[in-house]
VEXGUBA-782331 format. One line per 5 residues: number of its first residue (from 0); their letters; for each residue x, y, z of N, C-alpha, C. Coordinates in steps of 0.02 Angstrom, whole numbers. Each point is the difference from the previous one (the first is absolute). Layout:
// residues N
NUM> A> X Y Z X Y Z X Y Z ~ ...
***
This chain:
// residues 354
0> XXXXX> 3278 2264 4968 -66 -31 4 -19 -13 73 ~ -65 0 14 -24 -13 67 11 -73 19 ~ 3 -13 65 11 -68 23 -56 -47 -22 ~ -60 28 -12 -56 -41 -22 12 -30 -68 ~ 49 28 -38 16 -26 -66 47 -60 4
5> XXXXX> 23 -17 60 48 -54 7 -32 -66 -21 ~ 39 -40 -37 -23 -65 -23 40 -53 36 ~ -31 -33 48 38 -45 42 56 38 33 ~ 62 -26 -2 56 35 30 34 50 -46 ~ -29 12 -60 33 42 -51 -38 66 -9
10> XXXXX> 38 53 -7 -29 66 -11 14 22 -72 ~ -51 6 -43 11 23 -68 33 69 -1 ~ 47 10 -45 37 62 -5 -26 45 -56 ~ -43 -26 -41 -29 38 -55 -65 -35 -21 ~ -42 34 -40 -63 -33 -22 15 -62 -42
15> XXXXX> -46 -47 1 7 -61 -40 -6 17 -74 ~ 37 -39 -41 -2 5 -72 -26 -66 -29 ~ -46 4 -48 -28 -61 -29 53 -37 -40 ~ -1 -66 6 47 -43 -36 -35 -64 -20 ~ 37 -41 -39 -26 -66 -18 -65 1 -37
20> XXXXX> -7 46 -47 -62 3 -39 -61 15 42 ~ 10 36 55 -56 17 43 -17 -53 51 ~ 41 -53 4 -12 -53 48 36 10 66 ~ 43 50 4 36 14 62 21 73 2 ~ 21 22 58 27 68 9 65 -6 41
25> XXXXX> 43 50 -6 62 -2 38 19 68 26 ~ 42 0 50 29 61 27 63 -18 37 ~ 36 51 23 56 -12 45 -25 11 71 ~ 24 -41 45 -23 4 69 59 -7 48 ~ -8 29 59 53 -3 50 -18 -45 58
30> XXXXX> 52 -30 28 -8 -40 61 68 -5 34 ~ 2 20 63 62 -5 39 58 38 -30 ~ -14 57 -31 53 41 -29 23 -23 -68 ~ -31 -52 -29 19 -23 -67 -58 9 -48 ~ 16 3 -65 -51 8 -50 -9 -64 -40
35> XXXXX> -63 -14 -18 -17 -61 -36 -46 16 -59 ~ -6 -49 -44 -48 3 -54 -61 -39 24 ~ -58 32 2 -61 -30 27 -51 -6 -57 ~ -23 -62 -13 -51 -12 -51 -65 -21 32 ~ -54 29 -23 -67 -16 23 -37 -37 -55
40> XXXXX> -23 -60 13 -38 -39 -49 -74 20 5 ~ -30 15 -57 -70 19 -2 -46 -61 -5 ~ 30 -57 -15 -38 -62 -4 47 -58 16 ~ -23 -49 38 -67 -7 29 -6 41 64 ~ -62 15 19 -14 34 62 -31 -49 50
45> XXXXX> 24 5 62 -27 -44 52 -66 29 26 ~ -55 -37 -5 -64 27 21 -6 7 76 ~ -21 58 21 -10 12 72 -63 -38 23 ~ -4 -9 64 -58 -37 28 -66 33 -17 ~ 0 67 -2 -62 36 -13 -9 19 -74
50> XXXXX> 40 -32 -44 -5 15 -72 -69 -21 -25 ~ -31 41 -44 -68 -14 -25 0 -55 -53 ~ 10 -60 20 -2 -57 -46 -19 -63 39 ~ -18 -51 -35 -22 -62 33 59 -35 33 ~ -15 -43 47 53 -37 34 38 -45 -48
55> XXXXX> -35 -29 -48 34 -43 -48 49 40 -45 ~ -22 61 -18 45 43 -40 60 20 40 ~ -11 17 63 57 17 44 48 -58 5 ~ -27 -59 9 43 -59 7 42 -12 -63 ~ -31 9 -58 36 -10 -63 55 52 -8
60> XXXXX> -14 63 17 50 52 -5 57 -11 50 ~ -17 -23 59 52 -12 50 44 -59 -20 ~ -29 -49 -34 40 -56 -24 48 23 -54 ~ -23 44 -44 45 27 -51 56 40 33 ~ -16 39 50 50 38 37 51 -46 33
65> XXXXX> -25 -55 28 45 -47 33 50 -28 -50 ~ -23 -18 -59 45 -27 -52 49 53 -23 ~ -24 61 -9 42 56 -21 56 12 51 ~ -19 3 63 49 11 54 49 -59 6 ~ -25 -59 -6 43 -60 6 52 -1 -55
70> XXXXX> -21 17 -62 48 1 -56 55 51 10 ~ -19 60 19 50 53 8 49 -17 57 ~ -25 -24 54 44 -17 56 47 -58 -17 ~ -26 -49 -38 42 -57 -20 55 22 -48 ~ -17 44 -47 50 25 -47 55 39 36
75> XXXXX> -21 43 46 49 39 39 46 -46 39 ~ -28 -51 31 40 -47 40 49 -38 -44 ~ -20 -18 -61 44 -37 -45 56 44 -28 ~ -15 64 -11 49 45 -30 49 29 50 ~ -22 8 62 42 36 49 70 -30 6
80> XXXXX> 8 -67 7 68 -26 6 42 7 -64 ~ -33 12 -56 35 6 -64 14 73 -19 ~ -29 46 36 9 70 -17 71 24 12 ~ 37 -35 43 70 19 13 50 -44 -34 ~ -23 -40 -50 45 -48 -33 29 28 -64
85> XXXXX> -4 65 -11 26 29 -61 -51 2 -56 ~ -62 -20 15 -51 -1 -51 -32 67 -12 ~ 13 49 44 -27 67 -7 -77 0 -4 ~ -31 -37 45 -72 -1 5 -22 48 55 ~ -42 47 -17 -25 49 48 -62 -30 33
90> XXXXX> 10 -33 57 -53 -38 33 -35 43 52 ~ -66 -11 7 -39 37 49 25 -13 71 ~ -1 52 40 19 -6 70 -61 -8 46 ~ -60 14 -27 -60 -5 42 -61 -7 -46 ~ -50 -35 25 -63 -9 -36 -55 -8 53
95> XXXXX> -52 40 -4 -49 -2 54 -68 26 -24 ~ -51 -18 39 -68 24 -10 -13 57 49 ~ -24 56 -26 -19 57 43 -70 20 -19 ~ -45 -8 48 -71 11 -11 -24 -47 -56 ~ -16 25 -59 -26 -44 -52 49 -12 -57
100> XXXXX> 60 30 4 47 -3 -57 66 -31 20 ~ 33 -29 -51 66 -30 9 54 49 -21 ~ 57 -4 34 57 44 -14 64 -41 -3 ~ 44 22 -44 66 -31 -7 53 54 7 ~ 54 -17 33 53 48 14 67 -27 -26
105> XXXXX> 38 43 -34 68 -18 -22 46 58 17 ~ 64 -12 -5 48 53 11 -11 55 -51 ~ 15 62 18 -5 54 -48 62 0 -43 ~ -10 -4 -65 55 0 -47 -12 54 -53 ~ 53 22 -31 -6 48 -54 -24 -37 -62
110> XXXXX> -61 16 -22 -29 -38 -55 26 22 -69 ~ 41 52 -2 29 20 -64 44 -56 -25 ~ -8 -19 -62 35 -57 -28 20 14 -72 ~ 51 -35 -23 19 4 -71 -57 -30 -41 ~ -21 36 -51 -58 -21 -40 22 -44 -59
115> XXXXX> -46 -41 -27 18 -43 -57 30 37 -59 ~ -26 59 -16 28 38 -57 72 20 14 ~ 16 14 63 69 16 18 44 -61 -9 ~ -25 -57 23 39 -62 -5 12 -19 -73 ~ -49 14 -43 7 -16 -71 57 39 -32
120> XXXXX> 20 56 30 55 40 -27 67 -20 31 ~ 1 -47 47 62 -22 32 42 -41 -49 ~ 66 -5 12 40 -50 -35 -27 -70 16 ~ 12 -47 -46 -28 -67 7 19 -32 66 ~ 62 7 21 22 -32 62 -38 27 61
125> XXXXX> -16 64 -1 -39 28 55 -72 -25 -3 ~ -27 -7 -60 -67 -29 -6 -1 -71 29 ~ 51 -38 -16 4 -68 26 5 0 76 ~ 36 48 28 6 6 72 -67 12 33 ~ -41 44 -30 -67 14 26 -42 -63 -3
130> XXXXX> 3 -35 -57 -41 -60 -10 21 -55 48 ~ 64 -7 10 25 -51 48 -25 14 70 ~ 4 62 21 -21 18 68 -75 -12 9 ~ -40 20 -49 -72 -9 4 -17 -75 3 ~ 34 -39 -41 -13 -72 -1 20 -32 65
135> XXXXX> 57 21 28 22 -29 64 -51 13 55 ~ -26 60 3 -50 15 51 -62 -43 -9 ~ -20 -10 -63 -59 -41 -13 13 -74 17 ~ 60 -25 -13 14 -70 15 3 -11 76 ~ 18 50 39 -4 -6 72 -72 -9 21
140> XXXXX> -45 39 -30 -71 -6 14 -26 -69 -19 ~ 18 -22 -60 -23 -65 -24 29 -57 43 ~ 60 11 26 30 -50 43 -39 -11 64 ~ -40 49 19 -43 -6 59 -68 -30 -18 ~ -7 -21 -63 -63 -29 -22 -55 50 -12
145> XXXXX> 20 62 -16 -49 54 -7 -2 27 -71 ~ -59 22 -20 -11 35 -63 -12 73 16 ~ 36 46 -33 -10 71 15 -70 23 -22 ~ -18 -18 -61 -68 15 -24 -9 68 -32 ~ 49 46 6 -7 66 -29 69 29 -18
150> XXXXX> 39 -40 -37 66 22 -23 -9 53 -54 ~ 29 59 10 -3 55 -48 54 49 20 ~ 18 47 -44 54 47 16 -10 38 66 ~ -62 19 15 -12 38 61 14 -40 63 ~ -1 -66 -5 14 -42 58 71 -28 1
155> XXXXX> 41 23 -47 71 -17 -2 39 65 3 ~ 16 22 60 35 64 7 74 -10 -16 ~ 24 34 -51 69 -8 -23 42 58 27 ~ 49 -16 40 44 49 28 73 -15 -19 ~ 41 51 1 71 -10 -13 39 8 65
160> XXXXX> 42 -48 15 44 6 58 72 -13 -21 ~ 45 -8 47 71 -7 -16 14 -61 -42 ~ -42 -52 5 12 -62 -36 -36 -3 -67 ~ -41 49 -15 -37 0 -62 -73 14 12 ~ -43 -28 -43 -72 12 6 -33 -57 39
165> XXXXX> -43 19 46 -33 -48 44 -76 9 -5 ~ -35 -56 -7 -73 1 -2 -29 -19 68 ~ -45 41 25 -35 -15 62 -73 -14 -18 ~ -24 -58 21 -68 -21 -16 -47 25 56 ~ -53 34 -20 -48 26 48 -70 -25 -16
170> XXXXX> -47 17 43 -72 -11 -10 -17 -74 -8 ~ -7 -33 56 -18 -71 0 -74 -10 15 ~ -41 49 -17 -71 -4 16 -34 -57 -39 ~ 24 -15 -60 -30 -53 -40 37 -66 7 ~ 49 -2 44 44 -58 8 -39 -59 31
175> XXXXX> 17 -60 -23 -33 -59 27 45 -61 -8 ~ -15 -52 37 39 -62 -4 -20 -39 -63 ~ 50 -33 -30 -12 -40 -60 -56 -50 14 ~ -49 -2 -46 -55 -46 7 -57 25 44 ~ 9 60 29 -52 27 45 -16 72 -17
180> XXXXX> -20 14 -62 -17 69 -17 -63 23 37 ~ -3 63 19 -61 26 33 -57 5 -50 ~ -60 12 24 -56 10 -47 15 56 -49 ~ -23 -6 -62 15 52 -51 -15 70 23 ~ -53 9 40 -18 68 21 51 30 48
185> XXXXX> 43 -42 28 52 26 46 65 16 -35 ~ 4 -14 -65 61 15 -39 -12 63 -41 ~ 38 52 15 -8 64 -35 66 17 -33 ~ 20 -40 -49 64 11 -34 -11 38 -65 ~ 55 16 -34 -3 41 -61 -7 -44 -61
190> XXXXX> -55 7 -37 -15 -48 -54 52 1 -56 ~ 34 55 -10 51 3 -53 53 -53 11 ~ 14 -17 63 54 -48 15 -27 -69 20 ~ -64 -12 -11 -28 -66 15 28 -52 -47 ~ 10 -60 26 15 -58 -42 -66 -26 -28
195> XXXXX> 2 -40 -52 -63 -28 -26 -39 -39 53 ~ 36 -40 41 -36 -39 50 -29 43 56 ~ 33 54 18 -28 46 50 -61 36 -29 ~ 4 18 -63 -57 32 -33 -61 -45 4 ~ 9 -65 -14 -57 -46 2 -25 -10 71
200> XXXXX> 47 -2 47 -20 -10 70 -44 58 24 ~ 21 60 -16 -38 59 22 -68 5 -35 ~ -3 -25 -61 -63 0 -37 -44 -58 20 ~ 28 -46 41 -35 -60 22 -25 -41 -59 ~ 45 -5 -50 -16 -42 -58 5 -73 18
205> XXXXX> -28 -42 -41 6 -72 9 32 -31 -62 ~ 48 -47 9 30 -18 64 51 54 22 ~ 10 5 65 46 50 27 70 -30 8 ~ 50 27 -35 68 -26 8 28 17 69 ~ 49 -37 20 34 14 63 43 62 -8
210> XXXXX> -4 45 48 42 61 0 57 -11 48 ~ 61 -3 -26 59 -12 41 54 50 -13 ~ 62 -18 17 56 46 -7 13 17 -74 ~ -20 -44 -46 9 15 -71 -38 62 -21 ~ -53 16 37 -38 61 -16 44 62 13
215> XXXXX> 39 -2 54 47 55 14 53 5 -54 ~ 23 -58 -25 52 0 -52 -27 33 -64 ~ -62 -13 -17 -30 32 -58 0 76 9 ~ -23 23 58 -2 72 14 70 30 -2 ~ 49 -37 28 69 25 0 27 4 -72
220> XXXXX> -21 -46 -43 20 4 -70 -24 64 -32 ~ -62 21 16 -26 63 -27 41 59 27 ~ 17 -2 64 40 53 30 69 2 -34 ~ 29 -58 -14 66 -2 -32 -2 32 -69 ~ -54 -11 -38 -5 32 -65 1 76 7
225> XXXXX> -33 25 53 3 72 13 70 22 19 ~ 35 -40 40 68 17 19 46 4 -62 ~ -14 -43 -49 44 -5 -58 -18 51 -54 ~ -64 15 -8 -22 42 -56 -37 63 21 ~ -21 4 63 -39 57 22 -74 -7 -12
230> XXXXX> -20 -55 -33 -70 -11 -17 -20 -71 16 ~ -65 -11 10 -26 -68 3 5 -32 -68 ~ -1 -67 -4 3 -32 -65 -60 17 -42 ~ 8 -4 -66 -55 15 -44 -44 -61 -11 ~ -64 13 -13 -47 -53 -16 -54 29 -45
235> XXXXX> -36 -42 -36 -48 25 -50 -53 45 30 ~ -24 46 -40 -55 44 20 -62 -42 15 ~ -34 18 52 -61 -36 18 6 -35 67 ~ 62 -5 25 10 -30 66 13 55 51 ~ -30 -7 59 7 51 50 67 0 34
240> XXXXX> 29 -60 10 65 -5 33 33 -67 -20 ~ 65 -8 14 38 -56 -27 -29 -69 13 ~ -25 -13 61 -26 -67 15 -55 -21 -47 ~ -42 47 -21 -54 -17 -47 29 -23 -66 ~ 51 36 -24 30 -17 -64 35 -68 3
245> XXXXX> 39 -11 54 36 -63 7 -50 -57 7 ~ -54 10 36 -50 -52 10 -34 -18 -66 ~ 2 46 -48 -31 -12 -65 51 -25 -51 ~ 60 -16 24 50 -30 -44 49 49 -31 ~ -4 64 17 46 50 -27 66 -2 38
250> XXXXX> 54 11 -36 66 4 31 18 74 8 ~ 11 23 62 17 71 10 63 20 -38 ~ -1 60 -27 57 25 -39 40 49 42 ~ 65 -13 6 45 46 35 19 56 -48 ~ -23 60 14 7 57 -45 66 36 10
255> XXXXX> 54 -32 -19 65 30 7 54 -54 2 ~ 62 22 -10 56 -47 2 20 -16 72 ~ 15 -62 13 25 -20 65 63 -41 -9 ~ 39 -5 53 63 -36 -3 -11 -74 -14 ~ 47 -33 -34 -5 -71 -15 -11 -40 64
260> XXXXX> -44 -49 -4 -13 -44 57 -56 24 44 ~ -18 64 -4 -52 27 44 -69 -6 -31 ~ -4 13 -65 -64 -1 -34 -35 -68 6 ~ 38 -54 -12 -30 -67 4 -22 -16 71 ~ 39 23 50 -19 -12 70 -66 35 16
265> XXXXX> -6 63 -20 -61 37 15 -59 -31 -35 ~ 9 -21 -63 -55 -31 -36 -23 -64 36 ~ 47 -38 28 -19 -61 36 -38 16 63 ~ 14 57 31 -36 21 60 -73 18 -16 ~ -13 16 -63 -67 22 -21 -38 -57 -35
270> XXXXX> 22 -62 11 -35 -57 -30 -71 -6 28 ~ -44 -27 -41 -70 -7 21 -7 -48 59 ~ 31 -59 -5 -8 -50 52 50 11 56 ~ -23 -1 62 46 11 57 60 -48 0 ~ -12 -63 -19 55 -49 2 52 13 -53
275> XXXXX> -16 41 -50 48 16 -53 44 60 18 ~ -15 32 55 41 57 22 56 -24 46 ~ 57 34 -2 53 -17 49 -21 22 70 ~ 28 -32 50 -12 22 69 42 62 13 ~ -14 34 56 40 58 17 73 -20 12
280> XXXXX> 12 -60 26 69 -24 8 34 -7 -68 ~ -36 -28 -48 29 -9 -67 12 67 -35 ~ -47 46 8 10 67 -29 63 32 29 ~ 8 -5 66 58 28 32 65 -31 -27 ~ 0 -66 -7 59 -35 -25 17 20 -71
285> XXXXX> -51 7 -42 13 17 -70 24 72 -7 ~ -26 44 41 24 70 -1 73 3 22 ~ 18 -39 50 70 -3 22 45 -26 -56 ~ -24 -49 -37 39 -27 -56 12 53 -53 ~ -54 37 -17 7 53 -51 50 52 23
290> XXXXX> -5 21 63 46 51 26 71 -26 1 ~ 9 -63 20 67 -30 2 31 -2 -70 ~ -39 -19 -49 26 -3 -69 20 69 -25 ~ -40 51 18 17 67 -20 65 23 34 ~ 7 -16 64 62 18 36 60 -36 -29
295> XXXXX> -10 -63 -18 55 -39 -30 20 30 -67 ~ -50 19 -40 15 31 -65 36 66 8 ~ -21 40 49 32 64 12 72 -10 21 ~ 12 -50 42 69 -16 21 42 -20 -59 ~ -29 -41 -45 37 -23 -59 19 59 -45
300> XXXXX> -45 49 -5 14 58 -43 58 40 26 ~ 5 7 66 52 43 29 63 -38 18 ~ 0 -66 -4 59 -39 21 57 10 -50 ~ 63 4 23 57 6 -45 9 -64 -40 ~ 18 7 -65 9 -58 -43 65 7 -39
305> XXXXX> 51 25 32 62 13 -36 44 -61 -5 ~ -18 -55 36 41 -60 -4 -41 -55 -33 ~ 34 -38 -43 -35 -52 -37 -31 -52 46 ~ 34 -15 55 -26 -50 46 -65 22 32 ~ -4 62 22 -61 24 31 -57 5 -50
310> XXXXX> 18 16 -63 -51 3 -52 -29 -69 -12 ~ 42 -51 0 -24 -67 -10 -45 -23 57 ~ 20 16 63 -41 -18 57 -69 33 -4 ~ -1 63 -22 -63 35 -6 -46 -34 -50 ~ 29 -21 -56 -40 -34 -51 -27 -66 27
315> XXXXX> 41 -38 36 -22 -63 28 -55 10 52 ~ 6 53 40 -51 14 50 -66 16 -34 ~ 3 38 -55 -61 16 -36 -30 -62 -31 ~ 43 -45 -22 -25 -63 -29 -39 -40 52 ~ 27 -1 61 -34 -38 54 -69 29 14
320> XXXXX> -7 66 -4 -64 31 16 -49 -2 -59 ~ 27 9 -60 -45 9 -57 -1 -60 -47 ~ 39 -53 13 1 -57 -44 61 3 -46 ~ 7 -49 -46 59 -5 -43 8 63 -43 ~ 62 21 -9 15 56 -44 60 -18 -42
325> XXXXX> 8 38 -53 60 -6 -42 55 40 35 ~ 45 -37 37 49 34 42 45 46 -40 ~ 22 -23 -59 45 42 -40 -34 65 -19 ~ -64 -6 -22 -35 61 -20 -14 44 60 ~ -17 -30 58 -20 38 58 56 42 28
330> XXXXX> 62 -28 1 55 39 30 39 39 -53 ~ -22 -5 -63 33 39 -51 68 -27 -18 ~ 7 -66 -3 65 -30 -17 15 12 -73 ~ 64 -8 -21 18 10 -70 -44 -43 -46 ~ -22 30 -53 -41 -36 -47 -74 4 16
335> XXXXX> -18 35 54 -71 3 19 -35 60 -29 ~ 36 39 -39 -31 60 -28 8 59 46 ~ 46 -3 49 10 55 46 49 -22 52 ~ -1 31 59 45 -22 53 24 56 43 ~ -17 61 -15 25 55 42 -40 3 64
340> XXXXX> 32 27 52 -33 8 65 -61 44 -6 ~ 3 53 -39 -56 46 -5 -61 -35 -31 ~ 11 -44 -48 -55 -34 -32 -32 -49 49 ~ 43 -32 40 -26 -47 51 -44 38 49 ~ 25 57 24 -40 41 47 -66 21 -32
345> XXXXX> 1 16 -64 -61 20 -34 -52 -55 0 ~ 23 -62 -14 -48 -56 0 -28 -11 70 ~ 43 4 50 -23 -10 69 -49 54 21 ~ 14 62 -21 -45 55 18 -68 -10 -32 ~ 0 -21 -65 -65 -12 -32 -38 -57 34
350> XXXX> 38 -53 21 -31 -56 34 -30 22 66 ~ 36 42 37 -25 24 64 -61 43 -10 ~ 3 43 -50 -57 44 -12 -61 -37 -24 ~ 9 -55 -37 -57 -37 -26 -23 -52 46
***
């Protein structure tokens, strides 16, 4: 491309591609021998001095631009120190106004990611690993007092590395501080993943509920249903997307079997009232508990039980975790209707599987 195509200090490497429902465009750009992801915002536009509009209109547009710029710069400043804390947040490296348009720059990353339908075919433990990673990244964001505002599979890049599956959170264009949402016209998120309160805020209904981190938890619950089943939850015909159904009192239906302990968690994330949903910290903790119980069950299935003493200890350990049990029946003592090692393993295997 000719030098006249340069945008600030960045040289586009290919034509722009429309993104964000037509609200932005993106391309790859070079600077100093490195390649970046360059996004161009189509709105708001900063009015030039000779723009054919009244001074009052120019002033109003410039004030909107000032707020838009202030929000983006504040979010970047809040996220930058946390981007290296293991949260896997892909934070912008630059944000600037060039002529009449705003631009945001991030590192160039491979956007190919494991898709929800692929994750739905994973073993349960791998599904839990993906969910844990995604939740951890979100709780880092929430720990900075920020709402992502557009949680969806496309903004959670799932990669596999030596330690397992890792979620990288991208696209903070709709991100804002808790209690300080931008004007509805500045939020261009995906309605399928809207929470009921975000839906009302964007529609400017009265009264307008507060949009906070619980809105992200609702969206993440929808993503989790896709990770588990490959599909969004079901809801009655006549509703355009889940938030409408939930807002009308419908309980989303998970269309498929999920591991014990996960279904109830996801349903709680899709509660109508924000205060009834768990926080991202609580979701993370409960997922860890489910995974730990599964690992414990798997260990119990494979542990040797050829000595009576170890069999008794195993039964007592299970009693501590699951409550009182009939010890004689559980370890297969004489008179319990069984007692062979193979039968004990069979019960443990069924318990682990269920």
